[in-house]
PAMIZA-380661 format. One record per residue (C-alpha): residue in three letters; chain; z, x, y. Coordinates in nm, 4 decimals, padded with zeros to 6 digits, m for minus. Example, Ala and Ser with C-alpha at 12.3 -4.5 7.8 and 13.67 -1.06 7.14 Angstrom:
// residues 2
- ala_A_00.7800_01.2300_m00.4500
- ser_A_00.7140_01.3670_m00.1060
//
This chain:
// residues 499
- met_A_m04.9232_m13.8967_m02.6961
- asn_A_m04.8235_m14.2095_m02.5063
- ala_A_m04.9997_m14.3475_m02.1993
- leu_A_m04.7507_m14.1910_m01.9581
- glu_A_m04.7962_m13.8478_m02.1134
- lys_A_m05.1732_m13.8932_m02.1005
- lys_A_m05.1504_m13.9824_m01.7332
- ile_A_m04.9287_m13.6804_m01.6671
- ala_A_m05.1613_m13.4486_m01.8598
- phe_A_m05.4686_m13.5915_m01.6876
- ser_A_m05.3109_m13.5610_m01.3419
- phe_A_m05.1908_m13.2094_m01.4140
- gly_A_m05.5312_m13.1033_m01.5473
- phe_A_m05.7032_m13.2574_m01.2464
- val_A_m05.4729_m13.0687_m01.0066
- val_A_m05.5239_m12.7409_m01.1939
- leu_A_m05.9007_m12.7850_m01.1951
- ala_A_m05.9046_m12.8704_m00.8243
- phe_A_m05.6811_m12.5744_m00.7459
- ile_A_m05.9047_m12.3312_m00.9388
- ser_A_m06.2179_m12.4675_m00.7740
- met_A_m06.0769_m12.4471_m00.4238
- thr_A_m05.9382_m12.0972_m00.4834
- leu_A_m06.2780_m11.9742_m00.6054
- ile_A_m06.4521_m12.1316_m00.3080
- thr_A_m06.2000_m11.9715_m00.0732
- leu_A_m06.2385_m11.6288_m00.2308
- phe_A_m06.6173_m11.6625_m00.2192
- lys_A_m06.6061_m11.7425_00.1513
- ile_A_m06.3682_m11.4532_00.2164
- asp_A_m06.6117_m11.2228_00.0360
- gln_A_m06.8932_m11.3521_00.2567
- leu_A_m06.6883_m11.2768_00.5682
- thr_A_m06.6104_m10.9284_00.4376
- glu_A_m06.9784_m10.8601_00.3635
- ser_A_m07.0811_m10.9675_00.7162
- ser_A_m06.8210_m10.7434_00.8751
- arg_A_m06.9228_m10.4539_00.6502
- arg_A_m07.2857_m10.4897_00.7620
- ile_A_m07.1804_m10.4892_01.1275
- gln_A_m06.9435_m10.1934_01.0855
- tyr_A_m07.1623_m09.9653_00.8748
- ile_A_m07.5208_m10.0620_00.9683
- leu_A_m07.5740_m10.2595_01.2893
- glu_A_m07.3083_m10.1153_01.5219
- pro_A_m07.3769_m09.7442_01.4375
- ser_A_m07.7528_m09.8071_01.4683
- ile_A_m07.7155_m09.9699_01.8108
- lys_A_m07.4827_m09.6949_01.9384
- ala_A_m07.7093_m09.4136_01.8163
- asn_A_m08.0136_m09.5948_01.9613
- leu_A_m07.8447_m09.6259_02.3019
- lys_A_m07.7413_m09.2576_02.3021
- val_A_m08.0983_m09.1462_02.2219
- ala_A_m08.2403_m09.3625_02.5036
- gln_A_m07.9815_m09.2373_02.7538
- ala_A_m08.0378_m08.8747_02.6491
- ile_A_m08.4182_m08.9132_02.6924
- asn_A_m08.3673_m09.0333_03.0497
- thr_A_m08.1153_m08.7554_03.1168
- ser_A_m08.3548_m08.4881_02.9835
- ile_A_m08.6316_m08.6135_03.2149
- ile_A_m08.3937_m08.6235_03.5147
- ser_A_m08.2720_m08.2695_03.4335
- leu_A_m08.6321_m08.1472_03.4168
- gln_A_m08.7051_m08.3138_03.7508
- his_A_m08.4053_m08.1357_03.9071
- trp_A_m08.5246_m07.8064_03.7545
- val_A_m08.8749_m07.8488_03.8992
- leu_A_m08.7285_m07.9338_04.2423
- thr_A_m08.4418_m07.6820_04.2566
- lys_A_m08.5039_m07.4256_03.9790
- glu_A_m08.1299_m07.4177_03.9102
- glu_A_m08.0576_m07.2811_03.5625
- lys_A_m07.7884_m07.5407_03.4917
- tyr_A_m08.0507_m07.8124_03.4642
- ile_A_m08.2289_m07.6220_03.1871
- leu_A_m07.8980_m07.5940_02.9995
- gln_A_m07.8327_m07.9628_03.0583
- arg_A_m08.1772_m08.0540_02.9241
- gln_A_m08.1190_m07.8411_02.6133
- ala_A_m07.7845_m08.0123_02.5599
- thr_A_m07.9436_m08.3568_02.5861
- trp_A_m08.1978_m08.2634_02.3213
- ser_A_m07.9120_m08.1701_02.0900
- val_A_m07.7756_m08.5212_02.1498
- ile_A_m08.1227_m08.6700_02.0863
- asp_A_m08.1690_m08.4784_01.7599
- lys_A_m07.8196_m08.5626_01.6346
- asn_A_m07.8409_m08.9360_01.7086
- tyr_A_m08.2014_m08.9653_01.5919
- ala_A_m08.0907_m08.8154_01.2595
- gln_A_m07.8196_m09.0815_01.2441
- leu_A_m08.0787_m09.3513_01.3222
- lys_A_m08.3058_m09.2130_01.0509
- asn_A_m08.0189_m09.2253_00.8011
- gln_A_m07.9257_m09.5811_00.9056
- ser_A_m08.2894_m09.6947_00.8744
- lys_A_m08.2524_m09.6753_00.4953
- his_A_m08.0395_m09.9895_00.5187
- trp_A_m08.2592_m10.1811_00.7658
- ser_A_m08.4076_m10.4998_00.6316
- arg_A_m08.7223_m10.5147_00.8444
- glu_A_m09.0137_m10.2778_00.7889
- glu_A_m09.1392_m10.2964_01.1490
- tyr_A_m08.8190_m10.1306_01.2733
- ile_A_m08.8871_m09.8328_01.0473
- glu_A_m09.2462_m09.8141_01.1765
- leu_A_m09.1183_m09.8213_01.5351
- leu_A_m08.8697_m09.5446_01.4507
- his_A_m09.1562_m09.3393_01.3093
- asp_A_m09.3452_m09.3863_01.6392
- val_A_m09.0303_m09.2789_01.8263
- ala_A_m09.0179_m08.9588_01.6170
- asn_A_m09.3773_m08.8770_01.7113
- asn_A_m09.3078_m08.9527_02.0788
- leu_A_m08.9960_m08.7342_02.0765
- ser_A_m09.1980_m08.4440_01.9395
- val_A_m09.4594_m08.4867_02.2128
- leu_A_m09.1882_m08.5345_02.4765
- lys_A_m09.0126_m08.2125_02.3792
- gln_A_m09.3358_m08.0150_02.3817
- leu_A_m09.4479_m08.1694_02.7127
- gln_A_m09.1117_m08.0963_02.8766
- gln_A_m09.1366_m07.7335_02.7672
- glu_A_m09.4871_m07.7082_02.9133
- ile_A_m09.3678_m07.8554_03.2460
- gln_A_m09.0682_m07.6198_03.2488
- asn_A_m09.2982_m07.3211_03.1913
- ala_A_m09.5412_m07.4407_03.4593
- ala_A_m09.2609_m07.4785_03.7149
- his_A_m09.1223_m07.1375_03.6169
- ser_A_m09.4647_m06.9789_03.6767
- gln_A_m09.4772_m07.1231_04.0320
- ala_A_m09.7234_m07.3988_03.9312
- arg_A_m09.4913_m07.6652_04.0781
- pro_A_m09.7615_m07.9079_04.2021
- gln_A_m09.9156_m07.9238_03.8545
- ala_A_m09.5686_m07.9606_03.7009
- ile_A_m09.4781_m08.2452_03.9385
- gln_A_m09.8129_m08.4158_03.8694
- gln_A_m09.7573_m08.3843_03.4956
- leu_A_m09.4056_m08.5262_03.5365
- lys_A_m09.5410_m08.8360_03.7086
- glu_A_m09.8557_m08.8959_03.5037
- ser_A_m09.7528_m08.7902_03.1538
- leu_A_m09.3830_m08.7289_03.0978
- ala_A_m09.2287_m09.0278_03.2776
- pro_A_m09.4639_m09.2893_03.1162
- leu_A_m09.4141_m09.1356_02.7710
- gly_A_m09.0362_m09.1353_02.8176
- gln_A_m09.0447_m09.4988_02.9286
- lys_A_m09.2645_m09.5905_02.6324
- thr_A_m09.0242_m09.4173_02.3909
- val_A_m08.7194_m09.5912_02.5411
- glu_A_m08.9058_m09.9242_02.5161
- lys_A_m08.9673_m09.8702_02.1442
- leu_A_m08.5989_m09.7923_02.0963
- arg_A_m08.5151_m10.1124_02.2825
- gln_A_m08.7492_m10.3078_02.0510
- ile_A_m08.5340_m10.1830_01.7630
- ala_A_m08.1932_m10.2255_01.9287
- glu_A_m08.2334_m10.5710_02.0831
- pro_A_m08.3085_m10.7589_01.7563
- gln_A_m08.0233_m10.5706_01.5896
- his_A_m07.7934_m10.6690_01.8760
- trp_A_m07.8905_m11.0338_01.8410
- glu_A_m07.8517_m11.0093_01.4644
- met_A_m07.4977_m10.8839_01.5216
- gln_A_m07.4309_m11.1771_01.7567
- arg_A_m07.5673_m11.4223_01.5013
- thr_A_m07.3460_m11.2608_01.2382
- phe_A_m07.0422_m11.3126_01.4631
- met_A_m07.1373_m11.6793_01.5026
- lys_A_m07.1883_m11.7096_01.1290
- glu_A_m06.8450_m11.5576_01.0689
- glu_A_m06.6912_m11.8165_01.3017
- glu_A_m06.8659_m12.0945_01.1096
- gln_A_m06.7462_m11.9483_00.7810
- glu_A_m06.3914_m11.9281_00.9117
- arg_A_m06.4055_m12.2920_01.0163
- ser_A_m06.5421_m12.3759_00.6740
- leu_A_m06.2614_m12.1755_00.5158
- lys_A_m06.0047_m12.3723_00.7154
- asp_A_m06.1726_m12.6948_00.6049
- thr_A_m06.1567_m12.5729_00.2464
- thr_A_m05.7868_m12.5017_00.2924
- leu_A_m05.7327_m12.8517_00.4273
- ile_A_m05.9226_m13.0001_00.1311
- phe_A_m05.7068_m12.7910_m00.0993
- leu_A_m05.4049_m12.9321_00.0787
- leu_A_m05.5327_m13.2871_00.0286
- phe_A_m05.5848_m13.2392_m00.3442
- ser_A_m05.2442_m13.0778_m00.3769
- ile_A_m05.0820_m13.3791_m00.2086
- leu_A_m05.2702_m13.6252_m00.4261
- gly_A_m05.1739_m13.4350_m00.7393
- gly_A_m04.8136_m13.4160_m00.6231
- val_A_m04.7986_m13.7910_m00.5623
- ser_A_m04.9361_m13.8643_m00.9092
- leu_A_m04.6772_m13.6371_m01.0718
- ala_A_m04.3892_m13.7025_m00.8315
- thr_A_m04.2122_m13.9617_m01.0500
- leu_A_m04.1753_m13.7379_m01.3551
- leu_A_m04.1932_m13.3859_m01.2088
- ala_A_m04.0206_m13.4267_m00.8699
- arg_A_m03.7588_m13.1610_m00.9239
- ala_A_m03.9995_m12.9119_m01.0841
- val_A_m04.2898_m12.9639_m00.8446
- phe_A_m04.1644_m13.1080_m00.5142
- lys_A_m04.0029_m12.7992_m00.3671
- pro_A_m04.2909_m12.5504_m00.4371
- leu_A_m04.5415_m12.8107_m00.3295
- ser_A_m04.3538_m12.8731_m00.0061
- arg_A_m04.3593_m12.5022_00.0689
- thr_A_m04.7310_m12.4818_m00.0071
- ile_A_m04.8006_m12.7744_00.2244
- his_A_m04.5991_m12.6115_00.5007
- leu_A_m04.7857_m12.2830_00.4516
- ala_A_m05.1272_m12.4512_00.4574
- gly_A_m05.0346_m12.6330_00.7768
- ser_A_m04.9243_m12.3042_00.9349
- ile_A_m05.2529_m12.1390_00.8405
- ala_A_m05.4476_m12.4311_00.9855
- asn_A_m05.2538_m12.3850_01.3125
- gly_A_m05.3245_m12.0115_01.3257
- asn_A_m04.9940_m11.8823_01.1871
- tyr_A_m05.0799_m11.6150_00.9300
- lys_A_m04.7305_m11.4810_00.8596
- leu_A_m04.6504_m11.5347_00.4937
- gly_A_m04.2981_m11.4286_00.4028
- lys_A_m04.2344_m11.2282_00.0889
- ala_A_m03.9613_m11.4754_m00.0062
- phe_A_m04.2194_m11.7520_m00.0370
- ser_A_m04.2810_m11.8744_m00.3894
- ser_A_m04.4871_m12.1709_m00.5003
- gly_A_m04.3922_m12.1222_m00.8628
- asp_A_m04.7277_m11.9644_m00.9457
- glu_A_m04.7699_m11.5895_m00.9049
- lys_A_m05.1501_m11.6006_m00.8844
- leu_A_m05.1370_m11.8685_m00.6186
- asp_A_m04.8901_m11.6674_m00.4134
- ser_A_m05.1072_m11.3552_m00.4403
- ala_A_m05.4239_m11.5439_m00.3446
- leu_A_m05.2491_m11.7081_m00.0479
- arg_A_m05.1159_m11.3786_00.0800
- ser_A_m05.4551_m11.2139_00.0422
- met_A_m05.6246_m11.5074_00.2132
- thr_A_m05.3850_m11.5188_00.5086
- asp_A_m05.3987_m11.1416_00.5559
- gln_A_m05.7774_m11.1396_00.5630
- leu_A_m05.7949_m11.4428_00.7915
- his_A_m05.5526_m11.2791_01.0286
- glu_A_m05.7529_m10.9552_01.0263
- lys_A_m06.0775_m11.1455_01.0954
- glu_A_m05.9229_m11.3318_01.3848
- leu_A_m05.7935_m11.0079_01.5397
- asn_A_m06.1351_m10.8457_01.4967
- asn_A_m06.3036_m11.1415_01.6626
- gln_A_m06.0600_m11.1245_01.9545
- arg_A_m06.1291_m10.7532_01.9967
- tyr_A_m06.5042_m10.8063_01.9802
- gln_A_m06.4805_m11.0888_02.2332
- ala_A_m06.2707_m10.8807_02.4729
- lys_A_m06.5130_m10.5903_02.4366
- leu_A_m06.8134_m10.8121_02.5072
- glu_A_m06.6471_m10.9645_02.8126
- his_A_m06.5638_m10.6161_02.9432
- ile_A_m06.9242_m10.5021_02.8888
- asn_A_m07.0589_m10.8132_03.0633
- gln_A_m06.8347_m10.7554_03.3639
- lys_A_m06.9455_m10.3922_03.3861
- leu_A_m07.3109_m10.4960_03.3643
- ile_A_m07.2684_m10.7547_03.6403
- ser_A_m07.0886_m10.5013_03.8607
- ser_A_m07.3511_m10.2321_03.7921
- asn_A_m07.6371_m10.4689_03.8699
- asp_A_m07.4754_m10.5717_04.1994
- glu_A_m07.4189_m10.2080_04.2981
- leu_A_m07.7748_m10.1152_04.1989
- ser_A_m07.9237_m10.3956_04.4101
- gln_A_m07.7126_m10.2987_04.7100
- phe_A_m07.7914_m09.9295_04.6626
- ser_A_m08.1689_m09.9891_04.6385
- tyr_A_m08.1767_m10.2063_04.9498
- arg_A_m07.9606_m09.9830_05.1680
- thr_A_m08.1241_m09.6589_05.0525
- ser_A_m08.4745_m09.7881_05.1278
- his_A_m08.3552_m09.9062_05.4705
- asp_A_m08.1829_m09.5771_05.5577
- leu_A_m08.4857_m09.3757_05.4436
- lys_A_m08.7392_m09.5941_05.6206
- ala_A_m08.5786_m09.6009_05.9656
- pro_A_m08.5781_m09.2191_06.0250
- leu_A_m08.9298_m09.1880_05.8831
- ile_A_m09.0643_m09.4495_06.1257
- thr_A_m08.8902_m09.2689_06.4133
- ile_A_m09.0282_m08.9315_06.3018
- arg_A_m09.3796_m09.0749_06.2829
- gly_A_m09.3475_m09.2154_06.6357
- leu_A_m09.2121_m08.8864_06.7705
- gly_A_m09.4939_m08.6969_06.5977
- asn_A_m09.7522_m08.9177_06.7720
- ala_A_m09.5701_m08.8645_07.1002
- ile_A_m09.5778_m08.4860_07.0503
- cys_A_m09.9560_m08.4989_06.9952
- glu_A_m09.9989_m08.6911_07.3205
- asp_A_m09.7632_m08.4558_07.5082
- ile_A_m09.9554_m08.1505_07.3856
- lys_A_m10.2792_m08.3036_07.5147
- asp_A_m10.1131_m08.3714_07.8513
- gly_A_m09.9525_m08.0272_07.8636
- glu_A_m09.5982_m08.1666_07.8835
- tyr_A_m09.4397_m07.9004_07.6668
- his_A_m09.0825_m07.9767_07.7725
- glu_A_m09.1280_m08.3256_07.6239
- val_A_m09.2734_m08.1643_07.3099
- gln_A_m08.9590_m07.9528_07.2751
- arg_A_m08.7296_m08.2507_07.3307
- asn_A_m08.9135_m08.4702_07.0762
- ala_A_m08.9288_m08.1846_06.8246
- ala_A_m08.5499_m08.1517_06.8514
- lys_A_m08.5183_m08.5268_06.7852
- ile_A_m08.7391_m08.4902_06.4776
- ala_A_m08.5161_m08.2090_06.3543
- arg_A_m08.2077_m08.4311_06.3932
- his_A_m08.3706_m08.7179_06.2006
- val_A_m08.4869_m08.4793_05.9253
- lys_A_m08.1253_m08.3555_05.9017
- thr_A_m08.0134_m08.7182_05.8635
- leu_A_m08.2620_m08.7659_05.5784
- glu_A_m08.1500_m08.4373_05.4195
- asp_A_m07.7840_m08.5464_05.4320
- leu_A_m07.8734_m08.8818_05.2742
- val_A_m08.0708_m08.7158_04.9919
- asn_A_m07.7826_m08.4701_04.9314
- asp_A_m07.5345_m08.7581_04.9110
- ile_A_m07.7611_m08.9426_04.6672
- leu_A_m07.7758_m08.6277_04.4513
- asn_A_m07.3967_m08.5959_04.4727
- leu_A_m07.3652_m08.9600_04.3668
- thr_A_m07.5907_m08.8889_04.0668
- lys_A_m07.3721_m08.5928_03.9719
- ala_A_m07.0611_m08.8083_04.0053
- glu_A_m07.2091_m09.0643_03.7642
- leu_A_m07.3175_m08.8057_03.5045
- glu_A_m07.0791_m08.6215_03.2705
- ile_A_m07.2150_m08.2774_03.3680
- thr_A_m06.8913_m08.0816_03.3814
- glu_A_m06.6286_m07.9933_03.1242
- asn_A_m06.2547_m08.0071_03.1703
- glu_A_m06.0798_m07.6759_03.2217
- gln_A_m05.7436_m07.5513_03.3442
- ile_A_m05.7656_m07.5108_03.7222
- asp_A_m05.5234_m07.3892_03.9884
- ile_A_m05.4900_m07.6251_04.2872
- asn_A_m05.4006_m07.3359_04.5204
- glu_A_m05.7222_m07.1514_04.4355
- ile_A_m05.9359_m07.4614_04.4954
- leu_A_m05.7670_m07.5314_04.8306
- asn_A_m05.8213_m07.1727_04.9439
- glu_A_m06.1906_m07.1897_04.8487
- val_A_m06.2369_m07.5256_05.0234
- gln_A_m06.0535_m07.4077_05.3355
- gln_A_m06.2696_m07.0952_05.3682
- arg_A_m06.5899_m07.2919_05.3166
- leu_A_m06.4984_m07.5554_05.5764
- lys_A_m06.4005_m07.2901_05.8306
- ser_A_m06.7535_m07.1512_05.8090
- ile_A_m06.8966_m07.5010_05.8659
- tyr_A_m06.6674_m07.6206_06.1450
- ile_A_m06.6635_m07.2935_06.3399
- asp_A_m06.5725_m07.4324_06.6842
- asn_A_m06.3294_m07.6928_06.5594
- asp_A_m05.9617_m07.6416_06.6420
- val_A_m05.8223_m07.8715_06.3705
- glu_A_m05.5468_m07.6862_06.1847
- ile_A_m05.5726_m07.7046_05.8039
- gln_A_m05.2385_m07.6712_05.6255
- his_A_m05.1704_m07.6954_05.2536
- his_A_m04.8357_m07.7203_05.0798
- val_A_m04.8259_m07.6840_04.7016
- cys_A_m04.5017_m07.6949_04.5027
- gly_A_m04.5303_m07.3674_04.3136
- ser_A_m04.8413_m07.2968_04.1059
- ile_A_m04.9768_m07.6339_04.0009
- lys_A_m05.2367_m07.6228_03.7259
- ile_A_m05.4155_m07.9235_03.5817
- thr_A_m05.6760_m07.9755_03.3139
- ala_A_m05.9723_m08.1476_03.4755
- ser_A_m06.3269_m08.0927_03.6015
- lys_A_m06.3126_m07.8179_03.8646
- ala_A_m06.6346_m07.9395_04.0284
- arg_A_m06.5021_m08.2957_04.0634
- val_A_m06.1597_m08.1938_04.1991
- thr_A_m06.3240_m07.9533_04.4440
- gln_A_m06.5637_m08.2161_04.5768
- val_A_m06.2881_m08.4772_04.6121
- leu_A_m06.0674_m08.2422_04.8165
- glu_A_m06.3564_m08.0984_05.0196
- asn_A_m06.4905_m08.4431_05.1142
- leu_A_m06.1464_m08.5767_05.2091
- ile_A_m06.0652_m08.2713_05.4241
- ser_A_m06.4138_m08.2696_05.5798
- asn_A_m06.3779_m08.6389_05.6728
- ala_A_m06.0376_m08.5690_05.8287
- ile_A_m06.1942_m08.2950_06.0450
- lys_A_m06.4967_m08.5026_06.1466
- tyr_A_m06.2851_m08.8014_06.2488
- ser_A_m06.0062_m08.6097_06.4208
- asp_A_m05.8694_m08.7509_06.7481
- lys_A_m05.9849_m08.5263_07.0314
- glu_A_m05.7316_m08.6959_07.2646
- lys_A_m05.4424_m08.5410_07.0714
- pro_A_m05.3358_m08.1885_07.1721
- ala_A_m05.2429_m08.0707_06.8200
- arg_A_m05.4850_m08.1914_06.5536
- phe_A_m05.4122_m08.1160_06.1913
- val_A_m05.5000_m08.1846_05.8279
- lys_A_m05.2170_m08.1437_05.5776
- ile_A_m05.2856_m08.1144_05.2040
- ala_A_m04.9999_m08.1384_04.9553
- ala_A_m04.9808_m08.1285_04.5766
- ser_A_m04.6954_m08.2089_04.3405
- asp_A_m04.6289_m08.2810_03.9724
- asn_A_m04.4436_m08.5592_03.7987
- ala_A_m04.4034_m08.6554_03.4344
- glu_A_m04.7291_m08.8479_03.4133
- ser_A_m04.9674_m08.7106_03.6752
- thr_A_m05.0535_m08.4587_03.9444
- val_A_m05.0425_m08.6100_04.2947
- leu_A_m05.2701_m08.4778_04.5733
- thr_A_m05.2315_m08.6029_04.9324
- val_A_m05.4555_m08.5390_05.2336
- glu_A_m05.2924_m08.6396_05.5635
- asp_A_m05.4391_m08.6216_05.9150
- asn_A_m05.3540_m08.7407_06.2659
- gly_A_m05.7089_m08.8534_06.3404
- ile_A_m05.8509_m09.1768_06.4766
- gly_A_m05.7630_m09.3706_06.1609
- ile_A_m05.9432_m09.6532_05.9786
- pro_A_m05.9452_m09.9991_06.1420
- lys_A_m05.7411_m10.2503_05.9420
- gln_A_m06.0305_m10.4950_05.9127
- tyr_A_m06.2282_m10.2300_05.7189
- ser_A_m05.9525_m10.1355_05.4709
- glu_A_m06.1071_m10.3253_05.1782
- arg_A_m06.4512_m10.1680_05.2364
- val_A_m06.3507_m09.8012_05.2569
- phe_A_m06.4680_m09.7127_04.9039
- gly_A_m06.7874_m09.9210_04.9176
- met_A_m07.1433_m09.7913_04.9423
- phe_A_m07.3032_m09.7291_05.2836
- gln_A_m06.9875_m09.7996_05.4836
- arg_A_m06.9832_m09.6432_05.8324
- phe_A_m06.6913_m09.7340_06.0601
- his_A_m06.7246_m09.4732_06.3401
- pro_A_m07.1005_m09.4039_06.3908
- asn_A_m07.0322_m09.3016_06.7513
- val_A_m06.8075_m09.0170_06.6283
- ala_A_m07.0068_m08.8875_06.3285
- tyr_A_m07.3097_m09.0332_06.1542
- gly_A_m07.3234_m08.9943_05.7785
- ser_A_m07.4901_m09.1663_05.4829
- gly_A_m07.1880_m09.3909_05.4189
- leu_A_m07.1685_m09.2731_05.0554
- gly_A_m06.8917_m09.0131_05.0902
- met_A_m06.5889_m09.2264_04.9993
- tyr_A_m06.7866_m09.4069_04.7275
- ile_A_m06.8685_m09.0664_04.5691
- ile_A_m06.5024_m08.9616_04.5932
- lys_A_m06.3930_m09.2777_04.4129
- lys_A_m06.6530_m09.2218_04.1376
- his_A_m06.5272_m08.8670_04.0787
- val_A_m06.1656_m08.9883_04.0603
- glu_A_m06.2555_m09.2703_03.8186
- lys_A_m06.4481_m09.0281_03.5942
- met_A_m06.1248_m08.8262_03.5667
- ser_A_m05.9296_m09.1465_03.4800
- gly_A_m05.7349_m09.1152_03.8052
- ser_A_m05.6657_m09.3391_04.1046
- ile_A_m05.7018_m09.3099_04.4823
- gln_A_m05.5234_m09.5056_04.7575
- phe_A_m05.4779_m09.4704_05.1322
- thr_A_m05.2715_m09.5865_05.4264
- ser_A_m05.3974_m09.5713_05.7823
- ala_A_m05.2675_m09.6361_06.1339
- glu_A_m05.3309_m09.5156_06.4881
- ser_A_m05.1191_m09.2090_06.4105
- gly_A_m05.3569_m09.1027_06.1297
- thr_A_m05.4510_m09.1556_05.7664
- ile_A_m05.3036_m09.0478_05.4300
- phe_A_m05.5133_m09.0436_05.1107
- thr_A_m05.3254_m09.0153_04.7784
- val_A_m05.5053_m08.9084_04.4590
- lys_A_m05.3307_m08.9281_04.1200
- leu_A_m05.4822_m08.7400_03.8256
- pro_A_m05.3383_m08.7884_03.4760
- lys_A_m05.2087_m08.4861_03.2884
//
């Protein structure tokens, strides 16, 4: 073997060795990425989801029990039983996932949660029985002193499990990004060695090596720039290399798509959290204000009544008592709207096939009994028998609130006042419209109509300001949309519900 052949053999062997090394490193890094994703997909993400569902169901069961104690409506007992089915199902999933957890303290916390759930279930049953046997004060006291703290303690333990797992998942995402960058660096190093080997062999093997090498260089550059499309016609002259490159590009592409989906999902969740926190802050402030003002007035009127009774001014007593009754009615309406808002937020109803005509007839009869002396004419026009699959309770409340608002804010200066309700079908949705010739909505308030605690005509009718916000929540829960147009001639609300 002459010197030239030795140089060729040495260069060729060096290139082959470098190629094998870089391929093994690349495959090892791909396997690491796959293992990280597998841990997220089969351990962390299911554990976090099941944990969250258990915590939410615990809170829902306590809220349902509170409603049962306060109202004794049977549906809250059924709702509580349903939430315990959710708790049992997702706790079983957590228990199964705990076999793969790496930290012993999480398993100990889960064991504590199991004990707490057993006590919670028994305690809720005792409170339900106490309320059923007319021992409501004891049941309410037990709710405050025992059940609520235990529920909060249980949710806190679940959070102590979920939060570290969430951060572990985030760290895994970051680690995957680092590994991907490292994989790209490895690809670039592979490219460098390929070029060096090609240069050393170019003189003698140009025709045999140059073309496949050029293609490989072009492919590596495309991968480095984020282009993962590898054509089937590509051939480097080595079948194993082609297979490894295709496998590598496919997996890199899949990882990048997964990362983009995860990022979009996280951004969406963050936006929802920010929006929810803003709404919660506004709701807490305005609710406390609207509850406090009538209570202060009632207390003052009560003191005035005591003084009037001492002075024998019974006509003043009657007048102040009537004022107290009006303020208590205001508080009652606010509490009812808050309860309606809670119902709108919860998934407490199932979809069923409902007839729009039947709902409109029920709503019309109910409103006639409420607005007895009102001469607003209610008309409804439905194209045939329109049936949709949706929550009957939500559709009923949306229509009833819109029609009730149209009656309350009718224009008494107009000789013929009316509310027209129409319904029609198209290929994609059912369209409901509620039109009136009332006083309308001022243009400067158009962007605030569906906000919380918005009152634009307090001199006409005083409400909690939550009505339109509740309507919007119901529509959103049904994946629909609501819009309106308003002028001095009246207002038209349009609700679209998907089929």
